[in-house]
N, CA, C and O atoms as CSV, one atom per row, in Angstrom:
chain,resi,resn,atom,element,x,y,z
A,1,MET,N,N,42.893,198.009,154.582
A,1,MET,CA,C,44.033,197.704,153.742
A,1,MET,C,C,45.313,197.815,154.574
A,1,MET,O,O,45.555,198.833,155.223
A,2,THR,N,N,46.129,196.755,154.548
A,2,THR,CA,C,47.398,196.792,155.270
A,2,THR,C,C,48.513,197.233,154.325
A,2,THR,O,O,48.432,197.037,153.113
A,3,VAL,N,N,49.539,197.824,154.893
A,3,VAL,CA,C,50.717,198.220,154.121
A,3,VAL,C,C,51.895,197.391,154.600
A,3,VAL,O,O,51.734,196.194,154.837
A,4,ASP,N,N,53.057,197.974,154.751
A,4,ASP,CA,C,54.254,197.222,155.132
A,4,ASP,C,C,54.018,196.318,156.334
A,4,ASP,O,O,53.333,196.691,157.287
A,5,THR,N,N,54.597,195.120,156.272
A,5,THR,CA,C,54.457,194.175,157.379
A,5,THR,C,C,55.832,193.808,157.928
A,5,THR,O,O,56.849,193.924,157.244
A,6,GLN,N,N,55.831,193.369,159.163
A,6,GLN,CA,C,57.049,192.888,159.822
A,6,GLN,C,C,56.750,191.505,160.370
A,6,GLN,O,O,55.748,191.317,161.059
A,7,LEU,N,N,57.604,190.536,160.075
A,7,LEU,CA,C,57.421,189.159,160.526
A,7,LEU,C,C,58.449,188.836,161.601
A,7,LEU,O,O,59.638,189.111,161.444
A,8,ILE,N,N,57.975,188.248,162.698
A,8,ILE,CA,C,58.841,187.816,163.796
A,8,ILE,C,C,58.568,186.347,164.045
A,8,ILE,O,O,57.424,185.960,164.284
A,9,GLN,N,N,59.598,185.529,163.992
A,9,GLN,CA,C,59.470,184.110,164.316
A,9,GLN,C,C,59.464,183.954,165.836
A,9,GLN,O,O,60.205,184.640,166.540
A,10,VAL,N,N,58.625,183.049,166.335
A,10,VAL,CA,C,58.520,182.831,167.775
A,10,VAL,C,C,58.847,181.367,168.062
A,10,VAL,O,O,58.090,180.463,167.710
A,11,VAL,N,N,59.997,181.158,168.710
A,11,VAL,CA,C,60.404,179.799,169.071
A,11,VAL,C,C,60.848,179.685,170.527
A,11,VAL,O,O,60.955,178.582,171.062
A,12,SER,N,N,61.109,180.834,171.171
A,12,SER,CA,C,61.572,180.793,172.555
A,12,SER,C,C,61.086,182.029,173.305
A,12,SER,O,O,60.503,182.942,172.720
A,13,GLU,N,N,61.336,182.038,174.605
A,13,GLU,CA,C,60.877,183.150,175.440
A,13,GLU,C,C,61.465,184.491,175.030
A,13,GLU,O,O,60.809,185.520,175.191
A,14,LYS,N,N,62.679,184.506,174.509
A,14,LYS,CA,C,63.264,185.790,174.102
A,14,LYS,C,C,62.473,186.414,172.958
A,14,LYS,O,O,62.479,187.634,172.793
A,15,ASP,N,N,61.794,185.586,172.166
A,15,ASP,CA,C,60.996,186.101,171.057
A,15,ASP,C,C,59.736,186.824,171.540
A,15,ASP,O,O,59.183,187.656,170.821
A,16,ILE,N,N,59.280,186.504,172.765
A,16,ILE,CA,C,58.157,187.223,173.357
A,16,ILE,C,C,58.538,188.698,173.510
A,16,ILE,O,O,57.766,189.588,173.155
A,17,VAL,N,N,59.724,188.938,174.036
A,17,VAL,CA,C,60.213,190.302,174.240
A,17,VAL,C,C,60.402,191.000,172.894
A,17,VAL,O,O,60.052,192.171,172.743
A,18,THR,N,N,60.956,190.282,171.918
A,18,THR,CA,C,61.168,190.864,170.595
A,18,THR,C,C,59.842,191.286,169.966
A,18,THR,O,O,59.729,192.390,169.433
A,19,ALA,N,N,58.847,190.416,170.026
A,19,ALA,CA,C,57.543,190.723,169.426
A,19,ALA,C,C,56.865,191.872,170.165
A,19,ALA,O,O,56.304,192.772,169.541
A,20,ARG,N,N,56.918,191.840,171.478
A,20,ARG,CA,C,56.313,192.905,172.283
A,20,ARG,C,C,56.948,194.259,171.961
A,20,ARG,O,O,56.246,195.252,171.772
A,21,SER,N,N,58.272,194.289,171.901
A,21,SER,CA,C,58.988,195.533,171.604
A,21,SER,C,C,58.677,196.038,170.201
A,21,SER,O,O,58.491,197.238,169.996
A,22,ALA,N,N,58.622,195.131,169.244
A,22,ALA,CA,C,58.323,195.526,167.863
A,22,ALA,C,C,56.901,196.071,167.746
A,22,ALA,O,O,56.665,197.037,167.020
A,23,ALA,N,N,55.959,195.459,168.450
A,23,ALA,CA,C,54.570,195.937,168.425
A,23,ALA,C,C,54.472,197.329,169.036
A,23,ALA,O,O,53.797,198.204,168.495
A,24,ARG,N,N,55.144,197.530,170.161
A,24,ARG,CA,C,55.130,198.856,170.792
A,24,ARG,C,C,55.779,199.897,169.876
A,24,ARG,O,O,55.276,201.013,169.749
A,25,ALA,N,N,56.885,199.537,169.244
A,25,ALA,CA,C,57.565,200.477,168.351
A,25,ALA,C,C,56.677,200.859,167.162
A,25,ALA,O,O,56.617,202.027,166.777
A,26,LEU,N,N,55.990,199.869,166.584
A,26,LEU,CA,C,55.097,200.176,165.472
A,26,LEU,C,C,53.942,201.051,165.947
A,26,LEU,O,O,53.593,202.029,165.285
A,27,ALA,N,N,53.351,200.712,167.078
A,27,ALA,CA,C,52.248,201.520,167.612
A,27,ALA,C,C,52.695,202.957,167.866
A,27,ALA,O,O,51.950,203.900,167.596
A,28,THR,N,N,53.900,203.121,168.381
A,28,THR,CA,C,54.444,204.455,168.626
A,28,THR,C,C,54.606,205.210,167.311
A,28,THR,O,O,54.214,206.372,167.200
A,29,SER,N,N,55.185,204.542,166.317
A,29,SER,CA,C,55.416,205.200,165.020
A,29,SER,C,C,54.109,205.560,164.313
A,29,SER,O,O,54.070,206.484,163.501
A,30,LEU,N,N,53.041,204.824,164.628
A,30,LEU,CA,C,51.744,205.108,164.015
A,30,LEU,C,C,50.967,206.184,164.772
A,30,LEU,O,O,49.885,206.587,164.347
A,31,GLY,N,N,51.520,206.644,165.891
A,31,GLY,CA,C,50.902,207.733,166.624
A,31,GLY,C,C,49.901,207.322,167.686
A,31,GLY,O,O,49.103,208.145,168.134
A,32,PHE,N,N,49.928,206.046,168.099
A,32,PHE,CA,C,49.062,205.627,169.198
A,32,PHE,C,C,49.559,206.266,170.492
A,32,PHE,O,O,50.762,206.448,170.676
A,33,GLY,N,N,48.638,206.605,171.382
A,33,GLY,CA,C,48.999,207.155,172.680
A,33,GLY,C,C,49.624,206.099,173.564
A,33,GLY,O,O,49.611,204.912,173.237
A,34,ALA,N,N,50.172,206.534,174.684
A,34,ALA,CA,C,50.897,205.640,175.593
A,34,ALA,C,C,50.021,204.501,176.113
A,34,ALA,O,O,50.495,203.371,176.234
A,35,ILE,N,N,48.765,204.776,176.419
A,35,ILE,CA,C,47.891,203.730,176.953
A,35,ILE,C,C,47.636,202.663,175.891
A,35,ILE,O,O,47.721,201.470,176.183
A,36,ASP,N,N,47.326,203.077,174.664
A,36,ASP,CA,C,47.106,202.093,173.608
A,36,ASP,C,C,48.389,201.351,173.247
A,36,ASP,O,O,48.340,200.169,172.906
A,37,GLN,N,N,49.535,202.027,173.316
A,37,GLN,CA,C,50.804,201.337,173.086
A,37,GLN,C,C,50.966,200.202,174.093
A,37,GLN,O,O,51.365,199.097,173.723
A,38,SER,N,N,50.661,200.464,175.350
A,38,SER,CA,C,50.767,199.437,176.394
A,38,SER,C,C,49.768,198.312,176.165
A,38,SER,O,O,50.098,197.141,176.354
A,39,ARG,N,N,48.547,198.658,175.758
A,39,ARG,CA,C,47.539,197.632,175.484
A,39,ARG,C,C,47.996,196.718,174.356
A,39,ARG,O,O,47.883,195.496,174.457
A,40,ILE,N,N,48.503,197.299,173.299
A,40,ILE,CA,C,48.960,196.522,172.143
A,40,ILE,C,C,50.134,195.630,172.538
A,40,ILE,O,O,50.148,194.442,172.215
A,41,ALA,N,N,51.116,196.198,173.232
A,41,ALA,CA,C,52.288,195.421,173.649
A,41,ALA,C,C,51.891,194.277,174.580
A,41,ALA,O,O,52.428,193.175,174.472
A,42,THR,N,N,50.962,194.533,175.487
A,42,THR,CA,C,50.512,193.493,176.417
A,42,THR,C,C,49.786,192.381,175.672
A,42,THR,O,O,50.003,191.202,175.954
A,43,ALA,N,N,48.930,192.742,174.729
A,43,ALA,CA,C,48.203,191.735,173.948
A,43,ALA,C,C,49.174,190.847,173.181
A,43,ALA,O,O,49.020,189.625,173.169
A,44,VAL,N,N,50.168,191.447,172.544
A,44,VAL,CA,C,51.158,190.672,171.786
A,44,VAL,C,C,51.952,189.776,172.726
A,44,VAL,O,O,52.234,188.625,172.392
A,45,SER,N,N,52.308,190.284,173.879
A,45,SER,CA,C,53.038,189.492,174.861
A,45,SER,C,C,52.233,188.273,175.292
A,45,SER,O,O,52.770,187.168,175.354
A,46,GLU,N,N,50.948,188.463,175.589
A,46,GLU,CA,C,50.083,187.350,176.000
A,46,GLU,C,C,49.993,186.287,174.899
A,46,GLU,O,O,50.125,185.094,175.174
A,47,LEU,N,N,49.773,186.715,173.674
A,47,LEU,CA,C,49.598,185.755,172.578
A,47,LEU,C,C,50.882,185.017,172.243
A,47,LEU,O,O,50.853,183.815,171.983
A,48,THR,N,N,52.007,185.715,172.246
A,48,THR,CA,C,53.272,185.025,171.952
A,48,THR,C,C,53.667,184.108,173.104
A,48,THR,O,O,54.280,183.064,172.880
A,49,ARG,N,N,53.324,184.487,174.334
A,49,ARG,CA,C,53.584,183.600,175.477
A,49,ARG,C,C,52.806,182.296,175.310
A,49,ARG,O,O,53.306,181.226,175.655
A,50,ASN,N,N,51.590,182.381,174.783
A,50,ASN,CA,C,50.809,181.168,174.527
A,50,ASN,C,C,51.488,180.257,173.513
A,50,ASN,O,O,51.430,179.034,173.644
A,51,ILE,N,N,52.128,180.839,172.506
A,51,ILE,CA,C,52.862,180.013,171.535
A,51,ILE,C,C,53.972,179.251,172.250
A,51,ILE,O,O,54.098,178.037,172.096
A,52,VAL,N,N,54.773,179.967,173.032
A,52,VAL,CA,C,55.899,179.340,173.720
A,52,VAL,C,C,55.408,178.294,174.730
A,52,VAL,O,O,56.020,177.236,174.880
A,53,ARG,N,N,54.309,178.593,175.415
A,53,ARG,CA,C,53.799,177.711,176.467
A,53,ARG,C,C,53.068,176.489,175.913
A,53,ARG,O,O,53.277,175.376,176.396
A,54,TYR,N,N,52.215,176.681,174.909
A,54,TYR,CA,C,51.317,175.601,174.480
A,54,TYR,C,C,51.681,174.962,173.145
A,54,TYR,O,O,51.353,173.798,172.914
A,55,ALA,N,N,52.343,175.687,172.276
A,55,ALA,CA,C,52.711,175.128,170.969
A,55,ALA,C,C,54.181,174.738,171.004
A,55,ALA,O,O,54.960,175.136,170.138
A,56,THR,N,N,54.548,173.968,171.995
A,56,THR,CA,C,55.956,173.710,172.300
A,56,THR,C,C,56.709,172.963,171.200
A,56,THR,O,O,57.921,173.133,171.064
A,57,ASP,N,N,56.025,172.153,170.426
A,57,ASP,CA,C,56.711,171.396,169.382
A,57,ASP,C,C,56.624,172.058,168.016
A,57,ASP,O,O,56.949,171.447,166.998
A,58,SER,N,N,56.188,173.305,168.000
A,58,SER,CA,C,56.032,173.983,166.706
A,58,SER,C,C,56.653,175.364,166.763
A,58,SER,O,O,57.086,175.841,167.811
A,59,LYS,N,N,56.678,175.975,165.619
A,59,LYS,CA,C,57.153,177.345,165.523
A,59,LYS,C,C,55.946,178.242,165.341
A,59,LYS,O,O,54.948,177.861,164.729
A,60,GLY,N,N,56.059,179.424,165.880
A,60,GLY,CA,C,55.007,180.406,165.700
A,60,GLY,C,C,55.554,181.625,164.992
A,60,GLY,O,O,56.756,181.756,164.762
A,61,ARG,N,N,54.640,182.511,164.655
A,61,ARG,CA,C,55.043,183.734,163.974
A,61,ARG,C,C,54.074,184.853,164.308
A,61,ARG,O,O,52.885,184.632,164.538
A,62,VAL,N,N,54.615,186.048,164.327
A,62,VAL,CA,C,53.827,187.250,164.556
A,62,VAL,C,C,54.048,188.168,163.367
A,62,VAL,O,O,55.186,188.448,162.990
A,63,THR,N,N,52.964,188.631,162.785
A,63,THR,CA,C,53.041,189.584,161.686
A,63,THR,C,C,52.406,190.884,162.155
A,63,THR,O,O,51.254,190.906,162.587
A,64,LEU,N,N,53.165,191.955,162.064
A,64,LEU,CA,C,52.703,193.281,162.465
A,64,LEU,C,C,52.485,194.115,161.212
A,64,LEU,O,O,53.316,194.105,160.304
A,65,ALA,N,N,51.380,194.831,161.160
A,65,ALA,CA,C,51.109,195.645,159.976
A,65,ALA,C,C,50.312,196.889,160.338
A,65,ALA,O,O,49.482,196.881,161.247
A,66,GLU,N,N,50.589,197.947,159.606
A,66,GLU,CA,C,49.776,199.150,159.684
A,66,GLU,C,C,48.527,198.926,158.846
A,66,GLU,O,O,48.587,198.299,157.789
A,67,ILE,N,N,47.407,199.434,159.313
A,67,ILE,CA,C,46.168,199.401,158.542
A,67,ILE,C,C,45.847,200.841,158.155
A,67,ILE,O,O,45.983,201.762,158.960
A,68,GLU,N,N,45.424,201.011,156.920
A,68,GLU,CA,C,44.983,202.324,156.456
A,68,GLU,C,C,43.486,202.272,156.198
A,68,GLU,O,O,42.947,201.247,155.781
A,69,ASP,N,N,42.835,203.380,156.451
A,69,ASP,CA,C,41.424,203.576,156.094
A,69,ASP,C,C,40.488,202.512,156.632
A,69,ASP,O,O,40.025,201.693,155.839
A,70,PRO,N,N,40.183,202.461,157.882
A,70,PRO,CA,C,40.607,203.400,158.928
A,70,PRO,C,C,42.004,203.062,159.446
A,70,PRO,O,O,42.480,201.935,159.306
A,71,ALA,N,N,42.640,204.052,160.041
A,71,ALA,CA,C,44.013,203.891,160.510
A,71,ALA,C,C,44.059,203.005,161.752
A,71,ALA,O,O,43.232,203.127,162.656
A,72,GLY,N,N,45.034,202.123,161.770
A,72,GLY,CA,C,45.187,201.247,162.924
A,72,GLY,C,C,46.358,200.305,162.766
A,72,GLY,O,O,47.227,200.495,161.915
A,73,ILE,N,N,46.362,199.284,163.605
A,73,ILE,CA,C,47.406,198.267,163.601
A,73,ILE,C,C,46.733,196.899,163.591
A,73,ILE,O,O,45.721,196.682,164.256
A,74,GLU,N,N,47.314,195.986,162.825
A,74,GLU,CA,C,46.826,194.605,162.782
A,74,GLU,C,C,47.981,193.683,163.126
A,74,GLU,O,O,49.087,193.819,162.602
A,75,ILE,N,N,47.705,192.748,164.011
A,75,ILE,CA,C,48.713,191.780,164.432
A,75,ILE,C,C,48.134,190.387,164.246
A,75,ILE,O,O,47.056,190.074,164.753
A,76,VAL,N,N,48.861,189.557,163.515
A,76,VAL,CA,C,48.459,188.173,163.293
A,76,VAL,C,C,49.460,187.291,164.029
A,76,VAL,O,O,50.663,187.354,163.776
A,77,VAL,N,N,48.950,186.473,164.937
A,77,VAL,CA,C,49.780,185.555,165.717
A,77,VAL,C,C,49.341,184.143,165.341
A,77,VAL,O,O,48.184,183.772,165.538
A,78,ALA,N,N,50.269,183.359,164.799
A,78,ALA,CA,C,49.905,182.027,164.298
A,78,ALA,C,C,50.935,180.994,164.731
A,78,ALA,O,O,52.109,181.301,164.937
A,79,ASP,N,N,50.455,179.751,164.863
A,79,ASP,CA,C,51.354,178.645,165.179
A,79,ASP,C,C,50.831,177.371,164.533
A,79,ASP,O,O,49.694,177.309,164.066
A,80,ASP,N,N,51.677,176.373,164.519
A,80,ASP,CA,C,51.329,175.054,163.991
A,80,ASP,C,C,51.225,174.065,165.150
A,80,ASP,O,O,51.581,172.895,165.015
A,81,GLY,N,N,50.741,174.540,166.269
A,81,GLY,CA,C,50.673,173.748,167.489
A,81,GLY,C,C,49.448,172.869,167.584
A,81,GLY,O,O,48.860,172.496,166.569
A,82,PRO,N,N,49.062,172.536,168.810
A,82,PRO,CA,C,47.982,171.565,169.021
A,82,PRO,C,C,46.590,172.085,168.691
A,82,PRO,O,O,45.652,171.296,168.580
A,83,GLY,N,N,46.437,173.395,168.532
A,83,GLY,CA,C,45.123,173.959,168.243
A,83,GLY,C,C,44.256,174.068,169.481
A,83,GLY,O,O,44.626,173.616,170.564
A,84,ILE,N,N,43.100,174.675,169.299
A,84,ILE,CA,C,42.149,174.896,170.383
A,84,ILE,C,C,40.862,174.176,170.012
A,84,ILE,O,O,40.265,174.469,168.976
A,85,ALA,N,N,40.433,173.245,170.839
A,85,ALA,CA,C,39.234,172.455,170.543
A,85,ALA,C,C,37.947,173.254,170.747
A,85,ALA,O,O,36.993,173.093,169.986
A,86,ASP,N,N,37.912,174.110,171.765
A,86,ASP,CA,C,36.689,174.839,172.094
A,86,ASP,C,C,37.030,176.314,172.313
A,86,ASP,O,O,37.400,176.715,173.417
A,87,ILE,N,N,36.905,177.108,171.266
A,87,ILE,CA,C,37.272,178.527,171.328
A,87,ILE,C,C,36.405,179.277,172.334
A,87,ILE,O,O,36.915,180.105,173.089
A,88,ASP,N,N,35.108,179.002,172.355
A,88,ASP,CA,C,34.235,179.684,173.315
A,88,ASP,C,C,34.690,179.435,174.753
A,88,ASP,O,O,34.638,180.341,175.584
A,89,LEU,N,N,35.129,178.233,175.044
A,89,LEU,CA,C,35.573,177.890,176.388
A,89,LEU,C,C,36.830,178.666,176.773
A,89,LEU,O,O,36.909,179.190,177.884
A,90,VAL,N,N,37.813,178.750,175.877
A,90,VAL,CA,C,39.066,179.427,176.222
A,90,VAL,C,C,38.893,180.937,176.339
A,90,VAL,O,O,39.758,181.616,176.893
A,91,LEU,N,N,37.799,181.465,175.830
A,91,LEU,CA,C,37.527,182.899,175.963
A,91,LEU,C,C,36.785,183.248,177.254
A,91,LEU,O,O,36.480,184.416,177.496
A,92,GLN,N,N,36.496,182.252,178.075
A,92,GLN,CA,C,35.844,182.500,179.362
A,92,GLN,C,C,36.893,182.861,180.413
A,92,GLN,O,O,37.907,182.178,180.559
A,93,ASP,N,N,36.629,183.945,181.139
A,93,ASP,CA,C,37.533,184.324,182.225
A,93,ASP,C,C,37.689,183.172,183.198
A,93,ASP,O,O,36.707,182.551,183.607
A,94,GLY,N,N,38.934,182.890,183.564
A,94,GLY,CA,C,39.213,181.868,184.555
A,94,GLY,C,C,39.474,180.487,183.988
A,94,GLY,O,O,39.997,179.625,184.694
A,95,TYR,N,N,39.115,180.249,182.707
A,95,TYR,CA,C,39.394,178.930,182.140
A,95,TYR,C,C,40.879,178.846,181.807
A,95,TYR,O,O,41.448,179.775,181.233
A,96,THR,N,N,41.495,177.740,182.165
A,96,THR,CA,C,42.880,177.497,181.788
A,96,THR,C,C,43.066,176.014,181.498
A,96,THR,O,O,42.480,175.153,182.155
A,97,SER,N,N,43.894,175.741,180.501
A,97,SER,CA,C,44.225,174.353,180.205
A,97,SER,C,C,45.588,174.005,180.792
A,97,SER,O,O,46.078,172.886,180.635
A,98,GLY,N,N,46.193,174.982,181.470
A,98,GLY,CA,C,47.505,174.771,182.065
A,98,GLY,C,C,47.544,175.333,183.466
A,98,GLY,O,O,46.583,175.225,184.228
A,99,ALA,N,N,48.674,175.934,183.791
A,99,ALA,CA,C,48.872,176.451,185.145
A,99,ALA,C,C,48.586,177.943,185.243
A,99,ALA,O,O,48.779,178.533,186.306
A,100,GLY,N,N,48.129,178.566,184.159
A,100,GLY,CA,C,47.882,180.002,184.177
A,100,GLY,C,C,46.612,180.364,184.915
A,100,GLY,O,O,45.926,179.502,185.466
A,101,MET,N,N,46.303,181.672,184.919
A,101,MET,CA,C,45.126,182.170,185.618
A,101,MET,C,C,43.883,182.201,184.727
A,101,MET,O,O,42.790,182.503,185.206
A,102,GLY,N,N,44.038,181.894,183.446
A,102,GLY,CA,C,42.888,181.903,182.557
A,102,GLY,C,C,42.441,183.299,182.167
A,102,GLY,O,O,41.259,183.524,181.908
A,103,LEU,N,N,43.376,184.239,182.124
A,103,LEU,CA,C,43.037,185.611,181.771
A,103,LEU,C,C,43.629,186.056,180.444
A,103,LEU,O,O,43.274,187.124,179.946
A,104,GLY,N,N,44.521,185.266,179.858
A,104,GLY,CA,C,45.255,185.672,178.662
A,104,GLY,C,C,44.391,185.997,177.463
A,104,GLY,O,O,44.408,187.135,176.993
A,105,LEU,N,N,43.639,185.043,176.955
A,105,LEU,CA,C,42.825,185.293,175.765
A,105,LEU,C,C,41.662,186.244,176.037
A,105,LEU,O,O,41.441,187.162,175.247
A,106,PRO,N,N,40.905,186.059,177.131
A,106,PRO,CA,C,39.838,187.021,177.394
A,106,PRO,C,C,40.386,188.434,177.639
A,106,PRO,O,O,39.787,189.422,177.215
A,107,GLY,N,N,41.509,188.514,178.313
A,107,GLY,CA,C,42.133,189.812,178.562
A,107,GLY,C,C,42.601,190.465,177.282
A,107,GLY,O,O,42.431,191.670,177.095
A,108,THR,N,N,43.193,189.674,176.397
A,108,THR,CA,C,43.637,190.191,175.114
A,108,THR,C,C,42.457,190.741,174.323
A,108,THR,O,O,42.553,191.802,173.707
A,109,LYS,N,N,41.367,190.028,174.343
A,109,LYS,CA,C,40.171,190.481,173.628
A,109,LYS,C,C,39.696,191.832,174.168
A,109,LYS,O,O,39.269,192.692,173.398
A,110,ARG,N,N,39.769,192.019,175.478
A,110,ARG,CA,C,39.351,193.289,176.076
A,110,ARG,C,C,40.323,194.425,175.753
A,110,ARG,O,O,39.907,195.579,175.649
A,111,LEU,N,N,41.597,194.115,175.595
A,111,LEU,CA,C,42.599,195.145,175.317
A,111,LEU,C,C,42.512,195.700,173.900
A,111,LEU,O,O,42.878,196.850,173.656
A,112,MET,N,N,42.031,194.891,172.978
A,112,MET,CA,C,42.024,195.270,171.568
A,112,MET,C,C,40.607,195.614,171.112
A,112,MET,O,O,39.633,195.324,171.807
A,113,ASP,N,N,40.501,196.238,169.933
A,113,ASP,CA,C,39.185,196.576,169.386
A,113,ASP,C,C,38.545,195.386,168.688
A,113,ASP,O,O,37.321,195.250,168.693
A,114,GLU,N,N,39.350,194.533,168.095
A,114,GLU,CA,C,38.847,193.343,167.396
A,114,GLU,C,C,39.779,192.177,167.667
A,114,GLU,O,O,40.988,192.354,167.812
A,115,MET,N,N,39.203,190.981,167.736
A,115,MET,CA,C,39.992,189.765,167.865
A,115,MET,C,C,39.219,188.615,167.244
A,115,MET,O,O,38.052,188.392,167.564
A,116,THR,N,N,39.880,187.888,166.354
A,116,THR,CA,C,39.287,186.682,165.780
A,116,THR,C,C,40.253,185.528,166.005
A,116,THR,O,O,41.472,185.702,165.987
A,117,ILE,N,N,39.680,184.344,166.217
A,117,ILE,CA,C,40.483,183.141,166.427
A,117,ILE,C,C,40.003,182.073,165.462
A,117,ILE,O,O,38.812,181.768,165.390
A,118,GLU,N,N,40.943,181.511,164.724
A,118,GLU,CA,C,40.678,180.335,163.900
A,118,GLU,C,C,41.632,179.254,164.376
A,118,GLU,O,O,42.839,179.476,164.474
A,119,SER,N,N,41.087,178.086,164.669
A,119,SER,CA,C,41.932,177.019,165.189
A,119,SER,C,C,41.386,175.661,164.803
A,119,SER,O,O,40.176,175.435,164.795
A,120,THR,N,N,42.297,174.769,164.486
A,120,THR,CA,C,41.953,173.388,164.170
A,120,THR,C,C,42.824,172.487,165.030
A,120,THR,O,O,44.049,172.534,164.924
A,121,PRO,N,N,42.212,171.663,165.882
A,121,PRO,CA,C,43.009,170.755,166.713
A,121,PRO,C,C,43.958,169.913,165.854
A,121,PRO,O,O,43.563,169.348,164.834
A,122,GLY,N,N,45.200,169.846,166.286
A,122,GLY,CA,C,46.221,169.085,165.577
A,122,GLY,C,C,46.852,169.819,164.410
A,122,GLY,O,O,47.793,169.315,163.796
A,123,VAL,N,N,46.340,171.016,164.092
A,123,VAL,CA,C,46.853,171.771,162.941
A,123,VAL,C,C,47.473,173.098,163.368
A,123,VAL,O,O,48.560,173.450,162.911
A,124,GLY,N,N,46.789,173.833,164.239
A,124,GLY,CA,C,47.326,175.105,164.695
A,124,GLY,C,C,46.267,176.159,164.905
A,124,GLY,O,O,45.071,175.913,164.746
A,125,THR,N,N,46.732,177.340,165.266
A,125,THR,CA,C,45.858,178.448,165.627
A,125,THR,C,C,46.358,179.733,164.988
A,125,THR,O,O,47.562,179.977,164.903
A,126,THR,N,N,45.411,180.548,164.539
A,126,THR,CA,C,45.712,181.885,164.035
A,126,THR,C,C,44.784,182.862,164.745
A,126,THR,O,O,43.563,182.707,164.726
A,127,ILE,N,N,45.380,183.863,165.367
A,127,ILE,CA,C,44.619,184.905,166.060
A,127,ILE,C,C,44.979,186.238,165.419
A,127,ILE,O,O,46.152,186.575,165.263
A,128,VAL,N,N,43.945,186.987,165.054
A,128,VAL,CA,C,44.125,188.314,164.462
A,128,VAL,C,C,43.554,189.329,165.443
A,128,VAL,O,O,42.397,189.234,165.852
A,129,ILE,N,N,44.387,190.305,165.814
A,129,ILE,CA,C,43.925,191.381,166.685
A,129,ILE,C,C,44.147,192.716,165.969
A,129,ILE,O,O,45.099,192.892,165.209
A,130,ARG,N,N,43.229,193.649,166.244
A,130,ARG,CA,C,43.333,194.972,165.630
A,130,ARG,C,C,43.007,196.045,166.674
A,130,ARG,O,O,42.164,195.861,167.551
A,131,LYS,N,N,43.708,197.167,166.542
A,131,LYS,CA,C,43.419,198.341,167.357
A,131,LYS,C,C,43.344,199.519,166.387
A,131,LYS,O,O,44.229,199.726,165.557
A,132,TRP,N,N,42.256,200.284,166.521
A,132,TRP,CA,C,42.034,201.426,165.646
A,132,TRP,C,C,42.552,202.682,166.311
A,132,TRP,O,O,42.413,202.869,167.520
A,133,LYS,N,N,43.150,203.540,165.505
A,133,LYS,CA,C,43.655,204.806,166.008
A,133,LYS,C,C,42.470,205.749,166.185
A,133,LYS,O,O,41.615,205.856,165.306
A,134,ARG,N,N,42.425,206.423,167.316
A,134,ARG,CA,C,41.304,207.322,167.615
A,134,ARG,C,C,41.679,208.748,167.375
A,134,ARG,O,O,40.858,209.644,167.574
């Protein structure tokens, strides 16, 4: 069950910093340790960077929320961009559709406890990540 949420619009590179900072602040307020705070902030940074890089003609959004029972954080990153045709492919280390190193999505999955991706080509992508408090 999620409680209060925070919505951040993502349209430019400065919004990457805003989303990353907000995620770290929420993780801190929820009592996550420094290592998990960094993992959460890095995951949000990677996902919002993908919005700015690949969903260039659309707007994206990040929703941050506390989860209760079990305690944790949930982050939903969504855009109305080009979508992902082959989710399994983009989750492979080293795969890139651009100039990156192909570590963003697989790395994000490793940083978090849960990650789901829903995407429709030509419609957009929604990625949900969760980290549980230990």
